[in-house]
Backbone as CSV, one residue per row, in Angstrom:
resi,resn,N_x,N_y,N_z,CA_x,CA_y,CA_z,C_x,C_y,C_z
1,MET,96.671,73.277,34.489,96.393,71.956,33.710,94.896,71.325,34.206
2,ASP,94.809,71.378,35.653,93.603,70.978,36.101,92.374,71.813,35.784
3,GLU,92.724,73.057,35.787,91.664,73.982,35.425,90.977,73.610,33.914
4,ASP,92.113,73.521,33.104,91.556,73.090,31.619,90.927,71.871,31.622
5,VAL,91.139,70.838,32.367,90.421,69.538,32.634,89.126,69.865,32.995
6,SER,88.921,70.560,33.942,87.482,71.008,34.574,86.689,71.859,33.767
7,GLU,87.302,72.694,32.965,86.535,73.345,31.828,86.160,72.386,30.889
8,ALA,86.966,71.349,30.348,86.671,70.556,29.427,85.434,69.614,29.900
9,VAL,85.355,69.109,31.165,84.200,68.506,31.713,83.096,69.263,31.553
10,LEU,83.188,70.597,31.892,82.041,71.403,32.082,81.386,71.539,30.781
11,VAL,82.276,71.618,29.665,81.750,71.866,28.360,80.931,70.671,28.069
12,GLU,81.591,69.661,28.345,80.848,68.240,27.931,79.560,68.168,28.598
13,LYS,79.429,68.593,29.830,78.158,68.340,30.452,77.071,69.416,29.799
14,ASN,77.667,70.508,29.609,76.759,71.485,28.887,76.266,70.961,27.523
15,LEU,77.200,70.176,26.839,76.652,69.825,25.535,75.582,68.512,25.642
16,SER,75.520,67.862,26.847,74.657,66.770,27.076,73.140,67.098,26.683
17,PRO,72.679,68.309,27.427,71.282,68.801,27.013,70.944,68.853,25.642
18,SER,72.082,69.393,24.737,71.885,69.660,23.429,71.660,68.149,22.632
19,ILE,72.248,67.211,22.947,72.054,65.801,22.599,70.620,65.540,22.851
20,GLY,70.109,65.557,24.138,68.874,65.209,24.385,67.883,66.057,23.651
21,GLU,68.186,67.237,23.273,67.018,68.066,22.656,67.206,67.540,21.189
22,THR,68.307,67.145,20.564,68.317,66.562,19.326,67.483,65.461,19.244
23,ASP,67.589,64.510,20.229,66.737,63.287,20.323,65.363,63.589,20.327
24,LEU,65.004,64.669,20.989,63.495,64.996,21.278,62.991,65.582,19.774
25,VAL,63.787,66.381,19.119,63.493,67.027,17.831,63.324,65.871,16.840
26,ASP,64.126,64.749,16.943,64.092,63.689,15.972,62.647,62.886,16.071
27,LYS,62.484,62.633,17.455,61.265,62.054,17.894,59.947,62.766,17.407
28,ASN,59.947,64.289,17.624,58.845,64.906,17.272,58.652,64.924,15.610
29,HIS,59.957,64.921,14.951,59.958,64.744,13.554,59.280,63.618,12.989
30,SER,59.919,62.497,13.726,59.134,61.134,13.405,57.639,61.032,13.551
31,ALA,57.317,61.785,14.591,55.837,61.847,14.914,55.197,62.559,13.957
32,TYR,55.690,63.631,13.449,55.162,64.334,12.429,54.993,63.786,11.044
33,GLN,56.166,63.061,10.751,56.023,62.138,9.578,55.082,61.052,9.569
34,GLU,54.799,60.501,10.826,53.683,59.442,10.931,52.442,60.044,10.639
35,GLU,52.187,61.285,11.269,50.735,61.923,11.149,50.714,62.423,9.765
36,ALA,51.671,62.795,9.058,51.440,63.096,7.671,51.071,61.862,6.701
37,VAL,51.832,60.706,7.150,51.626,59.524,6.237,50.030,59.136,6.707
38,LEU,49.690,59.225,7.809,48.094,58.808,8.241,47.178,59.751,7.615
39,GLU,47.611,61.121,7.571,46.737,61.788,6.889,46.477,61.722,5.268
40,ASP,47.596,61.292,4.739,47.569,61.077,3.252,46.950,59.700,3.138
41,LYS,47.023,58.614,3.937,46.142,57.458,3.846,44.710,57.752,3.938
42,THR,44.424,58.543,5.028,42.968,58.921,5.120,42.373,59.746,3.867
43,LYS,43.201,60.459,3.402,42.699,61.405,2.241,42.464,60.394,1.033
44,ASP,43.323,59.347,0.780,43.242,58.547,-0.257,42.086,57.447,0.044
45,ASN,41.801,57.124,1.188,40.592,56.409,1.438,39.280,57.022,1.120
46,GLN,39.326,58.472,1.538,38.248,59.114,1.320,38.061,59.206,-0.112
47,LYS,39.001,59.546,-0.986,39.029,59.709,-2.381,38.549,58.290,-2.894
48,SER,38.954,57.264,-2.447,38.567,55.886,-3.043,37.041,55.498,-2.804
49,GLY,36.884,56.042,-1.377,35.318,56.083,-1.198,34.356,56.594,-2.076
50,GLU,34.776,57.900,-2.402,33.851,58.781,-3.234,33.817,58.132,-4.698
51,GLU,34.959,57.576,-5.061,34.898,56.995,-6.326,34.109,55.522,-6.579
52,GLN,33.961,55.121,-5.275,33.295,53.799,-5.253,31.808,53.891,-4.864
53,GLN,31.301,55.053,-4.414,29.927,55.031,-3.683,28.943,54.904,-4.490
54,PHE,29.213,55.045,-5.929,28.076,55.011,-6.773,28.013,53.569,-7.503
55,THR,26.742,53.294,-7.882,26.500,52.034,-8.544,25.721,52.301,-9.804
56,PHE,25.641,51.235,-10.470,24.875,51.455,-11.759,24.248,50.167,-12.149
57,CYS,22.913,50.332,-12.716,21.859,49.236,-13.147,21.202,49.743,-14.178
58,ASP,20.577,48.763,-15.083,19.694,49.062,-16.104,18.426,48.868,-15.655
59,PHE,17.426,49.119,-16.565,15.926,49.382,-16.298,15.543,47.776,-16.175
60,HIS,14.879,47.424,-15.008,14.513,45.972,-14.802,13.257,45.837,-14.129
61,ASP,12.483,46.828,-13.789,11.518,46.718,-12.863,10.466,47.851,-13.036
62,GLU,9.139,47.781,-13.029,8.151,48.700,-13.219,8.203,49.863,-12.249
63,SER,8.623,49.491,-11.004,8.671,50.616,-9.982,9.790,51.735,-10.504
64,GLN,10.744,51.236,-11.278,11.885,52.253,-11.683,11.143,53.276,-12.526
65,LEU,9.975,53.148,-13.155,9.635,53.990,-14.207,9.317,55.402,-13.338
66,LYS,8.764,55.358,-12.186,8.301,56.602,-11.633,9.618,57.297,-11.271
67,VAL,10.529,56.641,-10.794,11.977,57.103,-10.556,12.528,57.981,-11.596
68,LEU,12.355,57.144,-12.876,12.825,57.746,-14.260,12.301,59.024,-14.509
69,GLN,10.759,58.999,-14.396,10.010,60.175,-14.873,10.446,61.221,-13.698
70,SER,10.550,61.129,-12.674,11.033,62.135,-11.559,12.250,62.662,-11.925
71,LEU,13.340,61.968,-12.244,14.578,62.700,-12.579,14.632,63.414,-13.786
72,ILE,13.688,62.808,-14.804,13.724,63.540,-16.061,13.145,65.020,-16.116
73,ASP,11.858,64.824,-15.430,10.818,65.938,-15.373,11.572,67.122,-14.567
74,LYS,12.277,66.715,-13.539,12.955,68.101,-12.774,13.906,68.654,-13.441
75,GLU,14.704,67.858,-14.421,15.975,68.520,-14.936,15.799,69.075,-16.418
76,LEU,14.953,68.319,-17.200,15.050,68.605,-18.756,13.711,69.651,-18.856
77,SER,13.979,70.508,-20.174,12.973,71.444,-20.488,11.495,70.892,-21.061
78,GLU,11.843,69.754,-21.571,10.681,69.138,-22.228,9.844,68.113,-21.259
79,PRO,8.596,68.390,-21.224,7.739,67.450,-20.303,7.237,66.379,-21.119
80,TYR,7.444,65.271,-20.792,7.165,63.973,-21.444,6.058,63.339,-20.656
81,SER,5.204,62.643,-21.408,4.049,61.657,-20.937,4.684,60.391,-20.416
82,ILE,3.848,59.656,-19.707,4.292,58.427,-19.243,4.402,57.459,-20.505
83,TYR,3.801,57.519,-21.572,4.000,56.840,-22.574,5.350,56.913,-23.332
84,THR,5.642,58.096,-23.211,7.008,58.243,-23.844,8.105,57.540,-23.194
85,TYR,8.040,57.546,-21.856,9.033,56.855,-21.080,8.832,55.382,-21.216
86,ARG,7.664,54.881,-21.310,7.437,53.433,-21.495,7.863,53.105,-22.940
87,TYR,7.786,53.859,-23.902,8.291,53.637,-25.383,9.773,53.098,-25.180
88,PHE,10.403,53.947,-24.547,11.950,53.723,-24.394,12.255,52.584,-23.513
89,VAL,11.691,52.584,-22.284,12.433,51.516,-21.532,11.792,50.066,-21.678
90,TYR,10.579,49.960,-22.399,10.094,48.748,-22.540,10.582,48.276,-23.980
91,ASN,11.069,48.904,-24.717,11.546,48.481,-26.052,13.043,48.220,-26.069
92,TRP,13.661,49.173,-25.204,15.098,49.183,-25.070,15.610,49.061,-23.453
93,PRO,15.098,48.359,-22.676,15.404,48.226,-21.271,16.809,48.265,-20.783
94,ASP,17.758,47.655,-21.884,18.988,47.318,-21.781,19.811,48.732,-22.088
95,LEU,19.370,49.671,-22.651,19.686,50.898,-22.993,19.264,52.088,-22.040
96,CYS,18.588,51.796,-20.877,18.301,52.551,-19.911,18.998,52.304,-18.642
97,PHE,19.930,53.309,-18.224,20.791,53.065,-17.147,20.620,54.026,-15.922
98,PHE,20.642,53.506,-14.711,20.475,54.402,-13.367,21.847,54.440,-12.811
99,ALA,22.096,55.592,-12.146,23.236,55.725,-11.148,22.569,55.822,-9.736
100,LEU,23.107,55.047,-8.780,22.660,55.053,-7.281,23.725,55.318,-6.393
101,ASP,23.288,56.258,-5.552,24.125,56.386,-4.268,23.478,55.703,-3.031
102,GLY,24.071,54.448,-2.824,23.139,53.768,-1.855,21.933,53.280,-2.455
103,ASP,20.802,53.570,-1.830,19.587,53.346,-2.463,18.764,54.312,-3.145
104,ARG,19.534,55.379,-3.341,19.026,56.558,-4.022,19.364,56.727,-5.377
105,TYR,18.356,56.816,-6.182,18.628,57.109,-7.633,19.068,58.553,-7.759
106,VAL,20.215,58.790,-8.669,20.819,60.185,-8.600,21.064,60.540,-9.971
107,GLY,20.738,59.664,-10.899,21.217,59.854,-12.467,20.483,58.871,-13.191
108,VAL,20.199,59.146,-14.555,19.554,58.107,-15.527,19.890,58.735,-16.900
109,ILE,20.289,57.745,-17.679,20.335,57.963,-19.245,19.442,56.959,-19.851
110,VAL,18.781,57.459,-20.919,17.751,56.743,-21.728,18.041,56.664,-23.108
111,CYS,18.295,55.546,-23.862,18.616,55.518,-25.257,17.710,54.493,-26.074
112,LYS,18.152,54.515,-27.280,17.367,53.576,-28.157,18.250,53.242,-29.328
113,MET,17.926,52.067,-30.089,18.767,51.752,-31.217,17.485,51.149,-32.436
114,GLU,17.764,51.686,-33.534,16.892,51.464,-34.572,17.560,51.141,-35.919
115,GLU,17.143,50.118,-36.586,17.908,49.875,-38.089,17.337,50.540,-39.045
116,THR,18.121,51.266,-40.022,17.568,51.980,-41.115,17.201,50.999,-42.279
117,MET,16.635,51.632,-43.320,16.242,50.892,-44.394,17.451,50.145,-44.942
118,GLU,18.701,50.783,-44.997,19.899,50.304,-45.400,20.518,48.912,-44.689
119,GLY,19.845,48.831,-43.530,20.345,47.789,-42.491,21.348,48.275,-41.540
120,VAL,21.601,49.616,-41.371,22.466,50.304,-40.426,21.838,50.497,-39.121
121,GLN,22.691,50.070,-38.087,22.234,50.254,-36.698,22.501,51.523,-36.285
122,MET,21.546,52.403,-35.932,21.667,53.912,-35.452,21.381,53.945,-33.973
123,GLY,22.195,54.403,-33.063,21.927,54.586,-31.666,21.368,56.170,-31.480
124,TYR,20.724,56.315,-30.425,20.205,57.570,-30.117,20.260,57.720,-28.523
125,ILE,20.684,58.909,-28.020,20.549,59.346,-26.563,19.492,60.123,-26.536
126,ALA,18.430,59.818,-25.907,17.009,60.527,-25.868,17.122,61.541,-24.470
127,MET,17.593,60.999,-23.420,17.387,61.782,-22.155,18.636,61.412,-21.298
128,LEU,19.160,62.462,-20.680,20.291,62.385,-19.550,19.927,63.351,-18.504
129,ALA,19.971,62.825,-17.277,19.721,63.724,-16.128,20.536,63.258,-14.831
130,VAL,21.043,64.179,-14.140,21.553,63.933,-12.888,21.146,64.889,-11.959
131,GLU,20.802,64.469,-10.593,20.340,65.334,-9.521,21.380,66.525,-9.331
132,VAL,20.891,67.703,-9.129,21.860,68.986,-8.943,22.923,68.786,-8.162
133,GLU,22.667,68.162,-6.728,23.882,68.137,-5.729,24.713,66.955,-6.278
134,TYR,24.629,66.367,-7.280,25.581,65.157,-7.726,26.249,65.210,-8.935
135,ARG,26.050,66.656,-9.435,26.790,67.071,-10.615,28.202,67.276,-10.502
136,LYS,29.018,67.216,-11.520,30.441,67.453,-11.367,30.969,66.534,-10.828
137,ARG,30.499,65.178,-10.700,31.105,64.169,-9.940,31.180,62.927,-10.767
138,GLY,31.100,63.188,-12.152,31.410,62.076,-13.269,30.315,61.246,-13.480
139,ILE,29.087,61.512,-12.862,27.905,60.485,-13.018,27.587,60.494,-14.424
140,GLY,27.272,61.762,-15.119,26.692,62.028,-16.310,27.721,61.275,-17.341
141,LYS,28.923,61.432,-17.124,29.988,60.971,-18.163,29.994,59.428,-18.058
142,ALA,29.802,58.857,-16.728,29.970,57.553,-16.543,28.622,56.766,-17.273
143,LEU,27.481,57.453,-17.090,26.284,56.812,-17.700,26.327,56.923,-19.334
144,SER,26.886,58.095,-19.864,26.961,58.259,-21.271,28.027,57.222,-21.709
145,GLU,29.235,57.032,-21.189,30.110,55.873,-21.425,29.352,54.529,-21.536
146,MET,28.719,54.252,-20.524,27.964,52.961,-20.383,27.186,52.808,-21.593
147,ALA,26.169,53.797,-21.733,25.415,53.790,-23.082,26.030,53.424,-24.424
148,ILE,27.199,54.235,-24.598,27.899,54.192,-25.701,28.484,52.936,-26.102
149,GLU,29.138,52.515,-24.958,29.763,51.162,-24.906,28.640,49.977,-25.405
150,THR,27.489,50.131,-24.746,26.679,49.150,-24.934,26.087,49.170,-26.283
151,MET,25.832,50.286,-26.784,25.340,50.525,-28.211,26.483,50.186,-29.244
152,ALA,27.631,50.525,-28.993,28.766,49.989,-29.808,28.811,48.345,-29.818
153,MET,28.732,47.912,-28.805,28.720,46.273,-28.657,27.565,45.678,-29.502
154,LYS,26.430,46.475,-29.770,25.436,46.099,-30.459,25.475,46.411,-31.920
155,ASP,26.703,46.880,-32.289,27.120,47.157,-33.756,26.345,48.536,-34.212
156,ALA,26.145,49.500,-33.310,25.769,50.919,-33.885,26.895,51.601,-34.695
157,ALA,26.268,51.975,-35.810,27.116,52.775,-36.609,27.448,54.177,-36.208
158,MET,26.500,54.799,-35.636,26.526,56.219,-35.319,25.609,56.359,-34.095
159,ILE,25.778,57.311,-32.984,25.068,57.730,-32.180,24.699,59.218,-32.263
160,SER,23.458,59.546,-32.211,23.051,61.016,-32.343,22.202,61.452,-31.062
161,LEU,22.124,62.781,-30.832,21.274,63.163,-29.855,21.101,64.704,-30.167
162,GLU,20.211,65.490,-29.323,19.943,66.814,-29.324,20.190,67.396,-27.981
163,THR,20.651,68.564,-27.956,20.820,69.250,-26.583,20.637,70.854,-26.721
164,GLU,20.344,71.446,-25.819,19.979,72.835,-25.808,21.312,73.833,-26.303
165,LEU,21.089,74.701,-27.227,22.183,75.591,-27.479,22.742,76.374,-26.178
166,THR,21.972,76.377,-25.216,22.468,77.019,-23.930,22.977,76.144,-22.825
167,ASN,22.722,74.845,-23.266,23.371,73.903,-22.040,24.888,73.518,-22.456
168,LYS,25.675,74.485,-21.776,27.132,74.310,-22.090,27.744,73.205,-21.371
169,PRO,27.321,72.926,-20.187,27.954,71.481,-19.663,27.690,70.446,-20.263
170,ALA,26.347,70.256,-20.810,26.073,69.057,-21.589,26.837,69.039,-22.961
171,LEU,26.806,70.215,-23.618,27.830,70.280,-24.858,29.307,69.942,-24.526
172,ALA,29.896,70.448,-23.467,31.244,70.123,-23.298,31.402,68.549,-22.774
173,LEU,30.318,68.018,-22.318,30.431,66.607,-21.886,30.487,65.730,-23.286
174,TYR,29.600,66.005,-23.988,29.431,65.139,-25.238,30.620,65.500,-25.986
175,GLN,31.061,66.544,-26.402,32.186,67.062,-27.028,33.621,66.180,-26.632
176,SER,33.588,66.031,-25.144,34.708,65.228,-24.654,34.555,63.766,-24.783
177,LEU,33.278,63.359,-25.216,33.323,61.986,-25.672,33.405,61.706,-27.119
178,GLY,33.567,62.675,-27.818,33.901,62.394,-29.238,32.833,63.093,-30.123
179,PHE,31.680,63.419,-29.570,30.612,63.954,-30.349,30.978,65.271,-31.096
180,ILE,30.440,65.338,-32.438,30.661,66.594,-33.071,29.233,67.297,-33.439
181,ARG,29.374,68.476,-33.757,28.110,69.257,-34.094,27.696,69.169,-35.371
182,GLU,26.589,68.531,-35.614,26.159,68.233,-36.948,25.261,69.284,-37.736
183,ARG,24.336,69.939,-37.032,23.638,71.114,-37.320,22.730,71.874,-36.114
184,ARG,22.540,72.903,-36.331,21.862,73.812,-35.489,20.379,73.571,-35.874
185,LEU,19.550,73.399,-34.785,17.968,73.259,-35.003,17.264,74.523,-34.415
186,LEU,16.740,75.103,-35.256,15.971,76.526,-34.851,14.675,76.342,-34.018
187,ARG,14.723,77.115,-32.739,13.424,76.680,-31.818,13.015,75.342,-31.731
188,TYR,13.836,74.284,-31.507,13.617,72.954,-31.517,12.802,72.584,-30.281
189,TYR,13.002,73.374,-29.200,12.273,73.000,-27.963,11.010,73.686,-27.851
190,MET,10.211,73.332,-26.980,8.801,74.060,-26.800,9.008,75.376,-26.105
191,ASN,10.077,75.496,-25.466,10.356,76.822,-24.786,11.111,77.984,-25.815
192,GLY,11.122,77.457,-27.212,11.725,78.377,-28.138,13.001,78.310,-28.231
193,VAL,13.834,77.462,-27.406,15.412,77.399,-27.403,15.907,76.678,-28.627
194,ASP,16.932,77.171,-29.294,17.524,76.229,-30.412,18.345,75.128,-29.819
195,ALA,18.538,74.176,-30.634,19.343,72.949,-30.187,20.340,72.730,-31.148
196,PHE,21.349,71.931,-30.790,22.398,71.405,-31.592,22.228,69.857,-31.666
197,ARG,22.270,69.306,-32.871,22.233,67.974,-33.095,23.716,67.481,-33.176
198,LEU,24.035,66.645,-32.105,25.421,66.025,-32.326,25.327,64.582,-32.580
199,LYS,26.522,64.326,-33.122,26.633,62.821,-33.544,27.988,62.241,-33.149
200,LEU,28.109,61.015,-32.927,29.281,60.332,-32.841,29.434,59.021,-33.722
201,VAL,30.308,59.177,-34.662,30.304,57.995,-35.639,31.203,57.060,-34.929
202,LEU,30.877,55.684,-34.976,31.628,54.532,-34.585,31.918,53.594,-35.678
203,HIS,31.321,53.755,-36.925,31.808,52.678,-37.918,31.953,53.697,-39.184
204,ASP,32.421,52.953,-40.231,32.807,53.799,-41.572,31.644,54.667,-41.989
205,SER,32.024,55.961,-42.230,30.869,56.899,-42.340,30.279,56.762,-43.841
206,SER,30.868,56.017,-44.557,30.395,55.610,-46.038,29.109,54.821,-45.942
207,MET,28.804,54.126,-44.630,27.683,53.208,-44.448,26.442,53.989,-43.932
208,LEU,26.796,55.463,-43.441,25.788,55.866,-42.814,24.824,56.690,-43.749
209,PRO,23.513,56.848,-43.495,22.544,57.421,-44.223,22.889,58.815,-44.204
210,LEU,22.293,59.621,-45.249,22.482,61.138,-45.337,21.464,61.555,-44.282
211,SER,21.776,62.921,-43.770,20.752,63.598,-42.822,19.596,63.869,-43.581
212,GLU,18.286,63.814,-42.965,17.162,63.955,-43.494,16.653,65.524,-43.533
213,ASP,17.518,66.313,-42.640,17.310,67.753,-42.733,18.149,68.486,-43.718
């Protein structure tokens, strides 16, 4: 009987380290969970920071003209004179939007609106450019949406634009915004590349003028 009691006590003592190890595993598991939660929060903060790091503004100062010209001349196939830029930004400064990363200008969109003889407001996207290292981060889409919304608020019935046949990223962007291909323009650009004319209908199509081409 005494031997049985002694064995029971021995077994109980041998079990004690297992309980301690279980506590240690639980603590380690809790620490792992805390690290995982902290890592998730860090990723969320980084993602939030990336989404919020860009700011936008419209054209409001002569000094922005050189910035605009620099962004466009680097990215587009068509070389424009300073007078072309002035034509757009001085007539429609509220339809020229910049994207900034801090103090650096990283993207721009230039548009205009004109009234037809029938009294219909027609919008036009003339230029869109984003610095190479800032592409695929939603800047081009944000600028386009800003321009479209502004022209819609100004009662534009339709918005049109031209883009190179080979510019697949631009075509994908505009099609995602609802633009459709109206026609193909042969050798439209000075480099001999064809273009697609795209349009986005905002109002009743019966009010729109027929294509001149």
